[in-house]
C-alpha positions in Angstrom: 84.3 108.1 104.4 87.1 109.4 102.3 89.2 112.4 103.1 88.2 115.4 100.9 91.9 116.1 100.4 93.7 113.4 98.4 96.6 111.2 99.4 99.2 111.9 96.8 101.1 109.0 95.3 104.5 109.8 93.7 105.2 107.6 90.7 108.4 106.0 91.9 110.7 104.2 89.4 108.6 103.9 86.2 110.4 100.6 85.2 109.4 99.0 88.5 106.1 97.9 89.9 105.3 101.4 91.4 102.8 102.5 88.7 101.1 99.0 88.7 100.6 98.8 92.5 99.5 102.5 92.6 96.8 101.7 90.1 95.8 98.5 91.9 95.6 100.4 95.1 93.2 102.9 93.5 91.1 100.0 92.2 90.9 98.6 95.8 90.3 101.9 97.6 88.2 104.0 95.2 85.1 105.3 96.8 86.7 105.2 100.2 90.0 107.2 99.9 90.7 110.0 97.5 93.9 109.5 95.6 96.1 111.6 93.3 98.9 110.1 91.2 101.8 112.2 90.0 103.7 110.9 87.0 103.7 110.3 83.3 100.4 108.6 82.3 102.2 106.5 79.7 103.8 104.6 82.6 100.5 103.4 84.1 99.3 99.9 83.2 97.9 99.5 79.7 94.2 100.3 79.6 94.3 102.2 83.0 91.2 104.2 83.7 92.6 107.7 84.6 91.7 111.3 84.3 94.2 114.1 84.0 93.7 117.0 86.4 95.4 120.3 86.8 95.0 120.6 90.6 94.7 118.5 93.7 91.3 120.0 94.4 89.8 118.2 91.4 90.7 114.8 92.7 87.8 114.3 95.2 85.2 114.5 92.5 86.9 112.0 90.3 88.7 109.5 92.4 85.7 107.1 92.9 85.3 106.5 89.2 88.8 107.3 87.7 92.3 107.6 88.9 93.1 111.4 89.1 96.5 112.1 87.6 98.7 115.2 87.7 100.4 114.4 84.4 104.1 115.0 83.9 106.0 114.4 80.7 109.0 112.2 81.3 109.9 112.2 77.6 109.4 108.6 76.7 107.6 105.4 77.6 109.0 103.1 80.2 110.4 99.6 79.7 109.5 97.2 82.4 112.5 96.0 84.4 114.9 98.4 82.7 115.3 101.8 84.5 116.0 104.8 82.2 118.1 107.5 83.7 116.4 110.0 81.4 113.3 109.6 83.7 115.2 110.5 86.8 114.3 114.2 87.0 110.7 113.4 86.5 110.7 110.9 89.3 112.4 113.4 91.6 109.9 116.1 90.6 106.9 113.8 91.3 108.2 113.6 94.9 108.9 117.3 95.4 105.5 118.2 93.8 103.7 115.8 96.1 105.5 117.2 99.2 104.6 120.8 98.1 101.0 119.9 97.7 101.0 118.3 101.2 102.8 121.2 102.9 100.4 123.7 101.3 97.4 121.8 102.7 96.1 120.9 99.2 96.8 117.2 99.9 96.4 115.2 103.1 99.6 113.1 102.9 102.1 111.6 100.5 102.7 108.0 99.8 105.9 107.3 97.8 106.3 104.5 95.4 109.7 102.7 95.4 112.6 104.5 93.6 115.8 103.2 92.0 118.6 105.2 93.5 121.2 104.2 90.8 119.0 105.6 88.0 118.4 108.8 90.0 122.2 109.3 90.5 123.0 108.5 86.9 120.3 110.6 85.4 120.1 113.6 87.8 123.1 113.4 90.2 120.6 112.6 93.1 122.6 113.6 96.2 120.6 111.7 98.8 120.9 108.1 100.1 117.1 107.6 99.6 113.6 108.9 100.0 113.9 109.7 103.8 116.9 112.0 103.5 115.4 113.8 100.4 112.1 114.3 102.2 113.9 115.7 105.3 115.7 118.1 103.0 112.5 119.3 101.3 111.0 119.8 104.8 114.2 121.6 106.1 114.2 119.1 108.9 117.5 118.1 110.5 116.5 114.7 111.9 113.8 112.2 111.1 113.1 108.7 112.2 112.2 105.6 110.1 109.3 103.4 111.4 108.1 100.1 110.0 104.5 99.6 111.1 101.7 97.0 110.7 98.7 95.9 112.6 100.9 93.5 114.5 104.0 95.5 115.4 105.6 98.9 115.1 109.4 99.1 115.1 112.0 101.9 114.9 115.7 101.3 114.2 117.9 104.0 115.9 120.7 103.4 113.3 119.4 102.5 109.9 121.6 101.6 106.9 124.8 101.4 109.0 127.2 98.5 108.7 127.0 96.3 111.8 130.7 96.9 112.6 130.0 100.7 112.8 126.8 100.6 114.9 128.4 100.9 118.3 130.2 104.1 117.2 127.1 105.5 115.4 124.9 104.8 118.4 125.2 107.9 120.5 123.2 109.3 123.4 122.2 112.2 121.3 120.9 110.0 118.5 119.0 107.7 120.9 117.5 110.6 122.7 116.3 112.3 119.6 114.9 109.0 118.2 112.9 108.4 121.3 111.6 111.9 121.5 110.5 112.0 117.9 108.9 108.5 118.2 107.1 109.5 121.4 105.7 112.7 119.8 104.7 110.8 116.6 102.8 108.1 118.5 100.8 110.8 120.2 100.2 113.0 117.1 100.0 110.5 114.3 98.6 107.4 116.0 96.4 109.0 118.7 98.1 107.2 121.6 98.0 109.6 124.5 100.6 107.8 126.7 102.8 105.7 124.4 104.4 102.6 125.8 107.9 102.3 124.3 110.0 99.2 124.6 113.8 99.7 124.0 116.1 96.9 123.0 119.6 96.6 124.2 122.5 96.5 121.7 124.2 93.3 123.0 122.9 89.8 123.6 120.8 89.6 126.8 121.0 93.5 126.9 124.6 93.2 127.9 124.1 90.6 130.8 125.0 93.3 133.4 128.1 94.3 131.5 129.4 90.7 130.8 128.5 90.9 127.1 129.0 94.6 126.5 128.9 97.9 128.3 126.7 100.1 126.0 123.6 99.3 128.0 125.2 100.5 131.3 127.3 103.4 130.0 124.9 105.0 127.4 121.5 103.4 126.9 120.2 103.1 130.5 121.2 106.7 131.4 119.3 108.0 128.3 116.2 106.0 129.2 116.3 107.1 132.8 116.5 110.8 131.8 113.5 110.4 129.6 111.6 108.5 132.3 112.1 111.5 134.5 110.3 113.6 131.9 107.3 111.3 132.2 107.9 108.9 129.2 106.7 105.3 129.7 109.8 103.3 128.6 110.8 99.7 129.2 114.4 98.6 128.7 117.0 98.1 127.8 115.5 94.7 127.0 117.0 91.5 125.6 115.9 91.7 121.9 115.3 88.0 121.6 112.4 88.1 124.1 110.7 91.3 122.8 108.6 90.0 119.9 106.5 87.1 121.0 102.8 87.8 121.3 102.7 88.4 125.1 105.7 90.7 124.9 104.2 92.8 122.1 101.0 93.3 124.1 103.0 95.3 126.6 104.2 98.1 124.3 103.0 100.3 121.4 106.3 100.6 119.6 109.7 98.9 119.9 112.8 101.0 119.4 115.8 98.9 118.3 119.5 99.7 118.0 120.1 98.6 114.4 118.4 97.8 111.2 118.0 94.0 111.3 117.1 94.0 115.0 114.0 96.0 114.0 113.2 94.8 110.6 113.5 91.0 110.9 110.7 90.7 113.4 108.2 92.8 111.5 109.0 91.3 108.1 108.6 87.8 109.7 105.3 88.7 111.2 103.8 90.7 108.3 106.0 90.8 105.2 103.3 92.0 102.8 101.4 94.3 105.1 104.2 96.4 106.7 104.5 100.1 105.9 107.5 102.4 105.9 106.6 105.7 107.8 108.8 108.7 108.2 108.4 110.3 111.6 109.4 113.9 112.5 108.3 115.5 109.2 105.8 118.4 109.1 103.6 116.3 106.8 102.5 112.6 106.7 104.6 110.3 104.5 104.3 106.6 104.1 105.6 104.1 101.6 105.2 100.4 100.8 108.0 98.4 102.5 109.5 96.9 99.4 111.6 97.9 96.4 111.1 98.3 92.7 110.9 94.5 91.9 112.2 94.8 88.4 112.1 91.0 88.0 108.3 91.0 88.0 107.5 94.5 86.6 105.1 94.6 83.8 103.8 91.1 84.3 100.6 92.1 86.2 101.5 89.9 89.2 102.8 92.5 91.7 101.2 92.4 95.1 99.7 95.8 96.1 99.1 94.8 99.7 101.8 97.0 101.1 100.9 100.0 98.9 97.2 99.7 100.0 98.3 99.4 103.7 100.6 102.5 103.2 97.7 104.5 101.7 95.3 103.5 104.5 97.9 104.3 107.2 98.6 107.7 105.5 94.9 108.5 105.6 94.6 107.5 109.2 97.6 109.5 110.3 96.4 112.6 108.3 93.1 112.4 110.0 94.8 112.1 113.4 96.6 115.4 112.7 93.5 117.3 111.9 
């Protein structure tokens, strides 16, 4: 049963695989999930079956037989593998338009295709490190959380694109507290888990080995976890990260919160490289994205794997229904 309101797909970088995997996702999901693509129709795969619409409300009647498209004129065709900065404003507008439709209630959620930040900076002075920060600004939200999720594992990095040498400084009690609170609320609201079980990794090997391999666990992480336990949250940790991700360990929690990027992303990408989904927690709307980049090297060849895009759309649909 598809949602009456569409899942909006922003076009992403036209020279990458975004348009191709969006169209392949529509082919795989049509009749089950209502979709609405925002972008320049010239950038869709050659021969794509699409119908231009003028509003999101038209999508549900069309999506089973043709990809509904809110057409935007980017000024020129795309060249596979060669980003054009002239398309930057169109790419950015496709995101903001999708967010506006979702915030207004005309769309159920937004699924964003990969962008190329250099092209956005060169063509439109894009002032944000990436999608997540731009979406937070559009939502007027101070702090959001990145989750990578699949059927096998959900992980949240507390610090994200931070150099490893800078992680101990960036990792504050305030940041850890906010990350855990946002994650806990999202698990209840978006994933329907009434009493989420959260496993928290330590920063250091063996979670500090009682201070022998680092003091962050004793001085900062444990006090934060204890304070949240007193509020009723089910939290295990700080745990040694090297024993958190085997099958028996994963069965004991619903989400793992890790201290830095690779500590979180290596396990999930090892377990489910193609099926993992990027989810932004803490927004007033549902946003997911495939967990890969623009893949310029294979763009336009018809060989791109749409598995992560399909998973991202399905997760967006599930999360949107959980919020209703």
